[in-house]
C-alpha positions as CSV (number, residue, x, y, z in Angstrom):
1,M,-30.1,-0.7,75.2
2,D,-28.7,0.7,78.4
3,I,-26.3,-1.0,80.7
4,D,-28.6,-2.6,83.0
5,A,-30.6,-4.1,80.4
6,L,-27.6,-6.2,79.1
7,D,-26.9,-7.3,82.7
8,K,-30.1,-9.1,82.6
9,L,-29.7,-10.9,79.1
10,P,-28.9,-14.8,80.2
11,T,-25.6,-15.8,80.2
12,D,-26.7,-19.4,78.1
13,V,-25.9,-19.1,74.5
14,K,-28.8,-21.2,73.8
15,E,-31.1,-18.9,75.8
16,L,-29.8,-15.8,73.8
17,Q,-30.3,-17.5,70.3
18,R,-33.6,-18.4,71.2
19,L,-34.3,-14.7,71.9
20,A,-32.6,-13.4,68.9
21,R,-35.1,-15.5,67.0
22,Q,-38.2,-14.4,69.1
23,L,-36.8,-11.0,68.2
24,Q,-36.4,-11.7,64.7
25,Q,-39.7,-13.1,64.2
26,Q,-41.2,-9.8,65.7
27,I,-39.4,-7.9,63.2
28,Q,-40.4,-9.9,60.6
29,T,-43.6,-9.6,62.0
30,K,-43.7,-5.9,62.3
31,E,-42.4,-5.8,58.6
32,R,-45.2,-7.7,57.5
33,E,-47.4,-5.1,59.0
34,I,-46.1,-2.5,57.3
35,T,-45.7,-4.0,54.1
36,E,-49.5,-4.8,54.4
37,Q,-50.0,-0.9,55.5
38,E,-47.9,0.5,52.5
39,R,-49.2,-1.5,50.3
40,E,-52.9,-0.8,51.6
41,L,-52.1,2.8,51.3
42,T,-51.0,2.4,48.0
43,K,-54.0,0.7,46.7
44,Q,-56.1,3.6,48.6
45,E,-53.7,6.1,47.3
46,R,-54.4,4.4,43.8
47,E,-58.3,4.7,44.3
48,L,-57.9,8.1,45.2
49,N,-55.8,9.2,42.0
50,K,-58.5,7.1,40.1
51,K,-61.2,9.0,42.3
52,E,-59.3,12.6,41.3
53,R,-59.1,11.5,37.4
54,K,-62.8,10.3,37.2
55,I,-63.6,14.0,38.9
56,A,-61.3,16.1,36.8
57,K,-63.3,13.5,34.2
58,Q,-66.5,15.0,35.0
59,Q,-65.3,18.4,35.3
60,N,-64.0,18.7,32.3
61,K,-67.3,17.2,30.8
62,L,-69.4,19.3,32.9
63,A,-67.6,22.5,31.9
64,S,-67.5,20.8,28.0
65,L,-71.8,21.0,28.6
66,H,-71.6,24.2,29.9
67,R,-69.9,25.4,26.8
68,I,-72.5,23.8,24.7
69,I,-75.4,25.0,26.6
70,E,-73.7,28.6,26.2
71,K,-73.4,28.0,22.6
72,L,-77.0,26.9,22.4
73,F,-78.0,30.1,24.1
74,E,-76.0,32.0,21.6
75,E,-77.5,30.2,18.6
76,R,-80.5,30.8,19.9
77,R,-80.7,34.5,20.7
78,L,-78.6,34.5,17.7
79,D,-81.6,33.1,15.7
80,R,-84.3,35.3,17.6
81,A,-82.3,38.2,16.7
82,R,-82.5,36.9,13.1
83,R,-86.1,36.6,13.1
84,F,-87.6,39.4,14.8
85,A,-84.8,41.9,15.2
86,A,-84.1,44.3,12.6
87,N,-81.9,43.1,9.6
88,S,-79.4,45.2,9.7
89,E,-75.4,44.9,10.1
90,K,-75.1,48.9,10.3
91,G,-77.0,48.9,14.0
92,A,-74.1,47.5,15.4
93,L,-71.7,50.3,14.5
94,Q,-73.9,53.2,15.3
95,Y,-72.6,54.0,18.4
96,C,-69.4,54.2,17.6
97,L,-69.5,56.1,14.2
98,F,-69.9,59.3,16.1
99,D,-66.9,58.8,17.8
100,E,-64.9,57.8,14.9
101,A,-65.5,61.0,13.3
102,E,-63.6,62.7,16.0
103,Q,-60.9,60.0,15.6
104,L,-60.2,59.9,12.1
105,V,-59.4,63.9,12.1
106,E,-56.9,64.0,14.5
107,T,-53.2,62.6,14.1
108,E,-51.4,60.5,16.6
109,E,-50.2,63.4,18.5
110,G,-53.6,64.5,19.5
111,K,-53.4,67.6,17.4
112,P,-56.1,68.1,14.4
113,S,-54.9,67.0,10.8
114,E,-54.3,69.8,7.9
115,D,-55.5,67.3,5.3
116,P,-58.7,68.7,4.4
117,D,-59.7,65.3,3.4
118,S,-59.3,63.6,6.5
119,G,-62.6,63.8,7.9
120,I,-65.8,61.8,7.2
121,E,-67.8,63.2,4.2
122,V,-71.5,64.0,5.6
123,K,-74.2,64.1,2.8
124,A,-76.4,67.1,3.1
125,H,-80.1,66.7,4.2
126,K,-82.5,66.6,1.8
127,R,-86.2,68.0,2.6
128,R,-88.9,65.8,2.5
129,G,-92.0,66.5,0.6
130,G,-92.5,67.3,-2.8
131,R,-93.2,65.2,-6.0
132,K,-90.7,64.0,-8.3
133,P,-91.8,65.7,-11.8
134,L,-93.4,63.0,-14.2
135,P,-90.9,62.0,-17.2
136,K,-91.8,64.2,-20.1
137,D,-91.4,61.1,-22.6
138,L,-94.1,58.9,-21.3
139,P,-97.5,59.2,-23.5
140,R,-100.3,61.7,-22.3
141,T,-103.9,61.9,-22.4
142,R,-104.9,65.5,-22.4
143,I,-108.4,65.8,-20.8
144,V,-110.0,69.3,-20.8
145,H,-112.2,70.1,-17.9
146,E,-114.4,73.3,-19.0
147,L,-116.9,75.4,-17.0
148,S,-120.6,75.2,-18.2
149,E,-121.5,78.1,-20.2
150,E,-123.6,79.4,-17.4
151,E,-120.5,79.4,-15.1
152,K,-118.8,81.4,-17.7
153,R,-121.2,84.2,-17.5
154,C,-119.9,86.7,-14.7
155,A,-121.8,88.2,-12.1
156,C,-121.9,91.4,-14.0
157,G,-123.6,89.9,-16.6
158,C,-120.8,90.1,-19.1
159,Q,-119.1,86.8,-20.9
160,M,-115.5,85.8,-18.7
161,Q,-112.5,84.9,-21.3
162,K,-110.0,82.3,-20.7
163,I,-106.7,83.3,-19.1
164,D,-105.1,80.6,-18.1
165,E,-105.4,76.8,-17.7
166,V,-104.3,74.7,-14.6
167,S,-102.9,71.2,-15.0
168,S,-102.4,68.3,-12.6
169,E,-101.2,64.9,-13.7
170,Q,-101.9,61.3,-12.5
171,L,-100.1,58.0,-13.6
172,D,-102.4,55.4,-15.1
173,I,-100.9,51.9,-16.3
174,I,-102.6,50.0,-19.3
175,P,-101.7,46.6,-18.4
176,A,-99.8,44.5,-21.2
177,Q,-101.2,44.2,-24.2
178,I,-100.3,40.6,-26.9
179,T,-99.9,41.7,-30.1
180,V,-99.6,39.0,-33.1
181,I,-96.6,39.8,-35.3
182,E,-97.5,38.6,-38.8
183,H,-94.8,38.2,-41.5
184,V,-96.7,38.0,-44.5
185,R,-93.8,36.3,-47.2
186,Y,-94.9,36.9,-51.3
187,K,-94.8,34.2,-53.2
188,Y,-93.5,35.5,-57.3
189,A,-93.5,32.8,-60.7
190,C,-93.1,33.2,-63.8
191,Q,-96.0,33.0,-65.9
192,H,-94.3,32.3,-69.0
193,C,-92.2,29.4,-68.2
194,D,-91.5,26.4,-65.9
195,E,-88.9,28.4,-63.7
196,A,-89.8,27.4,-59.5
197,P,-91.6,30.5,-57.8
198,K,-90.0,32.2,-55.2
199,T,-90.8,33.2,-51.9
200,A,-89.7,36.1,-50.1
201,P,-87.3,34.9,-47.3
202,M,-88.4,34.6,-43.7
203,P,-86.1,36.9,-41.3
204,A,-83.8,34.9,-39.0
205,Q,-86.0,34.3,-35.8
206,P,-84.3,33.8,-32.2
207,I,-86.0,30.6,-31.8
208,P,-86.9,29.3,-35.6
209,K,-90.7,27.8,-36.3
210,S,-91.8,29.0,-32.5
211,R,-94.5,31.8,-31.8
212,A,-92.1,33.6,-29.6
213,S,-90.9,36.7,-30.6
214,A,-87.4,38.6,-29.5
215,G,-89.8,41.1,-27.5
216,F,-92.0,38.1,-25.8
217,L,-88.5,36.3,-24.6
218,A,-87.4,39.6,-23.3
219,Y,-90.6,40.2,-21.4
220,V,-91.0,36.4,-20.0
221,A,-87.4,36.5,-19.2
222,T,-87.2,39.6,-17.4
223,S,-90.3,38.7,-15.7
224,K,-88.5,35.2,-14.1
225,Y,-84.9,36.7,-13.8
226,A,-85.4,40.2,-12.9
227,D,-89.0,40.4,-11.2
228,G,-88.7,37.1,-9.5
229,I,-92.2,35.8,-11.1
230,P,-91.9,32.1,-11.9
231,L,-93.2,30.7,-15.1
232,Y,-96.4,29.0,-13.5
233,R,-97.4,32.4,-12.4
234,Q,-96.6,33.8,-16.3
235,C,-99.3,31.3,-17.3
236,H,-101.8,33.0,-15.2
237,V,-101.1,36.8,-16.0
238,L,-101.3,35.4,-20.2
239,G,-104.2,33.6,-19.3
240,R,-105.9,36.9,-18.2
241,L,-105.0,38.2,-21.3
242,G,-106.7,36.0,-23.5
243,I,-103.4,33.6,-24.1
244,E,-103.5,30.2,-23.1
245,Q,-99.5,28.9,-22.4
246,E,-98.3,26.1,-20.8
247,R,-95.6,26.5,-18.3
248,H,-93.3,23.4,-20.1
249,T,-93.8,25.8,-23.6
250,L,-92.3,28.3,-21.4
251,A,-89.6,27.0,-20.2
252,H,-88.3,25.3,-23.1
253,Q,-88.2,28.6,-25.0
254,M,-86.1,30.1,-22.0
255,I,-84.3,27.3,-22.3
256,K,-83.2,27.8,-26.0
257,A,-82.9,31.3,-25.4
258,G,-79.9,30.5,-23.4
259,E,-78.7,28.8,-25.5
260,L,-79.4,31.6,-28.2
261,T,-76.9,33.9,-26.0
262,Q,-73.9,31.6,-25.7
263,P,-71.6,33.6,-27.8
264,L,-72.4,36.5,-25.9
265,I,-71.5,35.1,-22.4
266,N,-68.6,34.0,-23.7
267,L,-67.2,37.4,-25.0
268,L,-68.2,38.6,-21.2
269,N,-66.5,35.9,-19.9
270,E,-63.2,37.1,-21.9
271,N,-63.8,40.5,-20.7
272,A,-64.6,39.8,-16.9
273,L,-60.9,37.8,-16.7
274,D,-59.0,40.6,-18.7
275,H,-59.2,43.0,-15.8
276,P,-56.8,42.4,-12.9
277,V,-59.8,42.2,-10.4
278,V,-62.1,39.3,-10.2
279,Q,-64.6,39.0,-7.2
280,M,-66.5,35.8,-6.7
281,D,-69.0,34.4,-4.2
282,E,-71.5,31.4,-4.7
283,T,-75.0,30.3,-3.9
284,R,-77.5,27.5,-3.4
285,T,-79.9,26.1,-6.1
286,Q,-81.5,23.1,-6.5
287,V,-81.8,21.2,-9.6
288,L,-84.3,18.4,-9.8
289,Q,-82.9,16.2,-12.6
290,E,-78.8,15.9,-12.1
291,P,-77.4,12.5,-12.9
292,G,-76.1,10.7,-9.9
293,K,-77.9,12.8,-7.5
294,A,-80.9,13.0,-5.4
295,A,-83.5,15.7,-6.3
296,S,-83.6,17.2,-2.8
297,S,-79.5,17.5,-3.1
298,Q,-78.0,21.1,-3.6
299,S,-76.3,22.5,-6.6
300,Y,-74.4,26.2,-6.6
301,M,-74.4,29.4,-8.9
302,W,-70.7,30.6,-9.2
303,V,-70.8,34.2,-9.3
304,M,-68.3,36.1,-10.4
305,R,-67.6,40.3,-10.9
306,G,-64.9,41.6,-13.3
307,G,-64.3,43.8,-16.2
308,P,-63.1,47.5,-15.8
309,P,-64.8,50.0,-13.6
310,D,-66.8,51.1,-16.8
311,Q,-67.4,48.0,-18.5
312,P,-68.6,46.1,-15.2
313,V,-69.5,42.0,-16.0
314,V,-71.9,39.6,-14.1
315,L,-71.7,36.2,-15.0
316,F,-73.5,33.2,-13.6
317,N,-72.3,29.7,-13.7
318,Y,-74.3,26.7,-13.1
319,D,-72.6,23.5,-11.4
320,P,-73.6,20.4,-9.4
321,S,-70.8,20.4,-6.9
322,R,-69.4,23.5,-4.5
323,S,-65.9,21.5,-4.7
324,Q,-62.2,23.7,-5.3
325,T,-62.3,22.2,-8.9
326,V,-65.1,24.6,-10.2
327,P,-63.1,28.2,-9.3
328,E,-60.0,26.7,-10.9
329,R,-62.0,26.0,-14.1
330,L,-63.8,29.1,-14.2
331,L,-60.6,31.4,-13.5
332,F,-58.6,29.2,-15.7
333,G,-55.3,31.6,-17.2
334,Y,-56.6,34.6,-15.0
335,Q,-53.9,36.5,-13.5
336,G,-54.8,39.5,-11.2
337,Y,-56.7,39.9,-7.6
338,L,-59.1,37.4,-6.6
339,Q,-61.6,38.4,-3.6
340,T,-63.8,36.0,-1.9
341,D,-65.0,35.5,1.7
342,G,-63.1,32.6,3.7
343,Y,-64.7,29.6,2.3
344,A,-62.0,26.7,1.5
345,G,-63.0,25.9,-1.7
346,Y,-61.3,28.6,-3.0
347,N,-57.7,28.0,-1.6
348,K,-57.1,25.5,-4.5
349,V,-57.0,28.3,-7.1
350,L,-55.5,31.1,-4.8
351,E,-52.5,28.9,-4.4
352,T,-52.2,29.6,-8.2
353,E,-48.8,31.7,-9.4
354,G,-50.2,35.2,-10.4
355,I,-53.3,35.0,-8.3
356,T,-53.6,36.8,-5.2
357,G,-56.4,36.5,-2.8
358,L,-57.9,39.2,-1.3
359,G,-60.0,38.7,2.1
360,C,-63.8,40.4,2.8
361,W,-64.0,42.9,5.6
362,Q,-67.9,42.3,5.5
363,H,-67.8,38.6,6.3
364,A,-65.2,39.3,8.9
365,R,-68.1,42.4,10.7
366,R,-70.7,39.6,9.9
367,K,-69.1,36.9,12.6
368,F,-68.7,40.1,15.4
369,T,-72.3,41.4,14.4
370,D,-73.6,37.6,15.1
371,A,-71.2,37.4,18.1
372,Q,-72.8,40.3,19.2
373,K,-76.4,39.5,19.0
374,A,-75.4,36.2,20.6
375,I,-74.7,37.8,23.7
376,K,-76.9,38.5,26.7
377,R,-78.7,42.0,26.8
378,S,-77.0,42.0,30.4
379,D,-73.7,41.8,29.5
380,R,-73.8,44.1,26.2
381,M,-71.7,46.4,27.6
382,P,-70.1,49.0,25.3
383,H,-66.5,47.8,26.0
384,T,-66.7,44.6,25.6
385,R,-64.5,42.8,23.3
386,V,-67.1,42.6,20.9
387,Q,-67.6,46.2,20.7
388,Q,-64.2,46.8,20.6
389,A,-63.7,44.8,17.5
390,L,-66.8,46.3,15.8
391,R,-65.0,49.4,16.7
392,F,-62.1,49.0,15.1
393,I,-64.0,47.7,11.8
394,G,-65.9,50.4,11.8
395,R,-63.2,53.0,11.4
396,L,-62.3,51.4,8.6
397,Y,-65.1,51.8,7.0
398,A,-65.7,55.2,8.1
399,I,-62.3,55.7,6.4
400,E,-63.4,54.2,2.8
401,K,-66.7,56.2,2.6
402,S,-64.5,59.4,3.0
403,A,-62.3,58.1,-0.2
404,K,-65.6,56.0,-2.0
405,K,-65.4,59.1,-4.4
406,K,-61.5,59.5,-5.1
407,E,-59.6,58.3,-8.0
408,P,-57.3,55.2,-7.5
409,E,-54.3,56.5,-6.6
410,E,-56.0,58.7,-4.1
411,R,-57.8,56.2,-2.3
412,Y,-54.4,54.0,-1.8
413,R,-52.7,57.4,-0.6
414,I,-55.6,57.6,2.1
415,R,-55.7,54.1,2.8
416,Q,-51.7,53.4,3.3
417,Q,-52.1,57.0,5.9
418,K,-54.9,56.1,8.0
419,S,-56.6,52.2,7.3
420,V,-52.7,50.7,7.8
421,P,-52.5,52.2,11.1
422,V,-55.5,51.3,12.2
423,L,-54.8,47.4,11.1
424,E,-51.6,48.0,12.5
425,E,-53.5,49.0,16.0
426,F,-56.5,45.9,15.4
427,K,-53.7,43.3,15.1
428,K,-52.2,43.9,18.4
429,W,-55.1,43.9,19.8
430,L,-56.2,41.1,18.4
431,D,-52.8,39.0,19.6
432,H,-53.9,39.5,23.0
433,I,-57.5,38.0,22.9
434,N,-58.2,34.7,24.3
435,T,-61.2,33.3,24.5
436,N,-63.5,30.0,24.0
437,P,-63.0,28.8,20.1
438,S,-66.6,27.4,19.9
439,G,-68.3,30.3,21.0
440,K,-70.0,32.8,18.3
441,L,-67.1,35.5,19.7
442,G,-64.4,32.5,19.5
443,E,-65.4,32.1,15.9
444,A,-65.3,35.3,14.6
445,I,-61.9,35.7,16.2
446,T,-60.8,32.4,14.7
447,Y,-62.3,33.2,11.3
448,L,-60.7,37.1,12.0
449,R,-57.1,35.3,12.6
450,N,-57.3,33.0,9.4
451,Q,-58.1,35.1,7.1
452,W,-56.1,38.4,8.5
453,E,-53.4,38.3,6.1
454,R,-56.1,38.2,3.1
455,L,-57.6,41.1,4.5
456,L,-54.7,43.8,4.5
457,V,-54.2,43.3,0.6
458,Y,-57.1,45.8,-0.3
459,C,-54.6,48.6,1.0
460,E,-52.4,47.6,-1.9
461,D,-54.0,49.1,-4.4
462,G,-56.5,51.6,-5.0
463,R,-59.0,49.9,-7.2
464,L,-59.6,47.2,-4.8
465,E,-62.6,47.3,-2.5
466,I,-62.6,46.7,1.2
467,D,-65.5,43.8,1.0
468,N,-67.6,41.5,-1.3
469,N,-70.7,43.5,-1.0
470,W,-71.0,44.8,-5.0
471,I,-71.7,40.7,-5.7
472,E,-73.4,39.7,-2.7
473,N,-75.9,42.4,-3.9
474,K,-76.1,40.8,-7.2
475,I,-76.9,37.3,-6.0
476,R,-79.7,38.7,-4.3
477,P,-82.5,38.9,-7.1
478,F,-81.5,35.6,-7.4
479,A,-82.6,34.9,-4.1
480,I,-85.3,35.9,-4.1
481,G,-86.0,34.2,-7.0
482,R,-85.2,31.5,-5.9
483,K,-87.5,31.1,-3.2
484,N,-90.5,31.8,-6.0
485,W,-89.4,29.3,-8.3
486,L,-87.5,26.9,-5.6
487,F,-85.7,24.8,-8.2
488,S,-84.8,24.1,-11.7
489,A,-86.3,20.8,-13.2
490,S,-83.0,19.9,-15.4
491,Q,-79.3,21.0,-16.1
492,K,-80.1,22.8,-19.3
493,G,-82.6,24.8,-17.1
494,A,-80.2,25.5,-14.9
495,T,-77.6,26.6,-17.6
496,A,-80.2,28.7,-19.7
497,S,-80.9,30.9,-16.4
498,A,-77.6,31.4,-15.5
499,S,-76.9,32.8,-18.9
500,L,-80.1,34.9,-18.9
501,Y,-79.2,36.4,-15.1
502,S,-75.8,36.8,-16.2
503,L,-77.3,39.1,-18.8
504,I,-79.7,41.0,-16.9
505,E,-77.3,41.8,-14.3
506,T,-74.8,43.1,-16.6
507,A,-77.4,45.3,-18.4
508,K,-78.4,46.6,-14.7
509,A,-74.8,47.0,-13.7
510,N,-74.2,48.9,-17.2
511,H,-77.0,50.8,-16.5
512,L,-79.1,49.6,-19.0
513,N,-83.1,48.9,-18.9
514,E,-82.9,44.6,-18.8
515,Y,-86.1,44.2,-20.8
516,A,-85.3,46.5,-23.9
517,Y,-81.6,45.0,-23.6
518,L,-82.7,41.4,-24.2
519,K,-85.3,42.5,-26.8
520,Y,-82.4,43.7,-28.6
521,I,-79.9,41.0,-28.6
522,F,-83.1,38.4,-29.2
523,T,-83.5,40.6,-32.4
524,E,-79.6,40.7,-33.4
525,L,-78.0,37.8,-32.6
526,P,-79.8,35.0,-34.8
527,K,-78.5,37.4,-37.3
528,A,-74.9,37.6,-36.1
529,T,-72.2,35.8,-38.3
530,C,-68.9,37.2,-36.5
531,L,-67.2,38.1,-33.8
532,E,-67.7,42.2,-34.6
533,D,-71.3,41.3,-35.0
534,Y,-71.0,39.5,-31.4
535,E,-69.3,42.6,-30.2
536,R,-71.8,45.1,-31.0
537,L,-74.2,43.3,-28.9
538,L,-72.0,43.4,-25.8
539,P,-73.8,45.8,-22.9
540,W,-71.2,49.0,-23.5
541,N,-71.4,48.8,-27.4
542,V,-75.4,49.4,-27.2
543,E,-76.4,52.5,-28.6
544,L,-78.9,54.1,-26.0
545,S,-81.2,55.3,-28.4
546,V,-81.6,52.5,-29.6
547,L,-83.0,50.8,-26.6
548,Q,-84.8,53.6,-26.1
549,G,-86.5,53.4,-29.7
550,M,-87.4,50.1,-28.5
551,L,-89.3,50.8,-25.6
552,K,-91.4,53.8,-27.1
553,A,-92.4,51.5,-29.7
554,S,-93.5,49.1,-26.9
555,A,-95.6,51.9,-25.4
556,T,-96.9,52.8,-28.3
557,N,-98.4,49.0,-29.6
558,A,-99.8,49.3,-26.2
559,V,-101.5,52.2,-26.3
560,E,-102.7,51.5,-29.9
């Protein structure tokens, strides 16, 4: 307020007080207006913040929906690839194998390596065409084709003489023939006294008082568990051969055959766990009559491979559960390496002192292969993260291929020199990768990070394998058979199936004819009375000549 304005103020005190009160009221009014405006502004800010939060929430929801949609599209592309595309995991790596051949033979300085084993061994090309000769030990029927007497006469009028013969061979199959083994036991009695008659004893049979011989049991078991022919189809086959057989009768015989082999299964289990390297995997099965479970529920076959390289053992174990208590029970007392996939059910047993977990690179590669199949075709560029991961894994497998036939000590040396640097480079790449964890690539990256320490273990020992493929290949016949016979009726049936699958796959792993081996053990097991008798029946203790003799005898009976 300037001096002139002060001069205009009234001099009366009451008037000044009135003016002061008036100004104070005006100030209070302005303050109330300002307070109201501030309150309104605060309210608007709150509403704005609320709307911003709502927008952010909607944006997050939209982003989540986009991720879900993209994942569904990935699942759809992957499903189409699995249904219609070539079913091979090698295809994803073919593009990089030619590049890796050069990379593997160069050192870090870029100079060619002087190690003659550093390259990739390529098998020689085999020419197609030509027939393999038929086995010499097969029975042969000689059919002679002669010229007529008129054709044997030469145009000059002389008689032609035989100078050579031209032979060609064809395969012929005689359908399985059923024969009856009649056991005739003579009975003797004394004609001069009342002594009780004596009858020749009946040889021990695989199933007492049963019509099924060792050969019949071996045939049915091989047809079902090796060839995947369910029992009801075998009934039709037997019917064509003139024998009416009920399915439940064959099922009962298979259960009894499985029970008969239990001592042999126990010895195989001991032999498998005595070796410090075991591979395990599990696959589903269905058992209709399980206590406390619906008929449609899933049970499992736990498959284990162990034993020395020259005495491999494959064991199938049925269990209603997939819980972590199953591998704990199956591996009780075991010490050594255990190779599995990333299933959490093995975590408990891997915490056991003396057991070292070993990962499977095939499962890791499969995750990235699925991620590649789920990518849009337009996005499948050579240098995407999926391709980079597959290239690293391809390099590891190329090294394994070059060291496949080496001794364990040499494999260990090669892995330390070549695989370990690749793994270190792979780990650096892996640590810098950020991706959507819900997508297929994210799942592959997460699996790889979670399993990384176990995936490194195979480089510690030349006896270890880079993956669990061997045991998965042993599960494949079971999976194929499962599509045919669909389920087991009872727990006894599932247990018997596990035993017979174990014997067949172990026989195949030891290069034995599964039918001949089953017939042999079904013949000899009823006679076994001590541990030595059972040990002689283990696949690596059986004389091949004995099995070949059984096959020849079966072939002779079929021809007759």
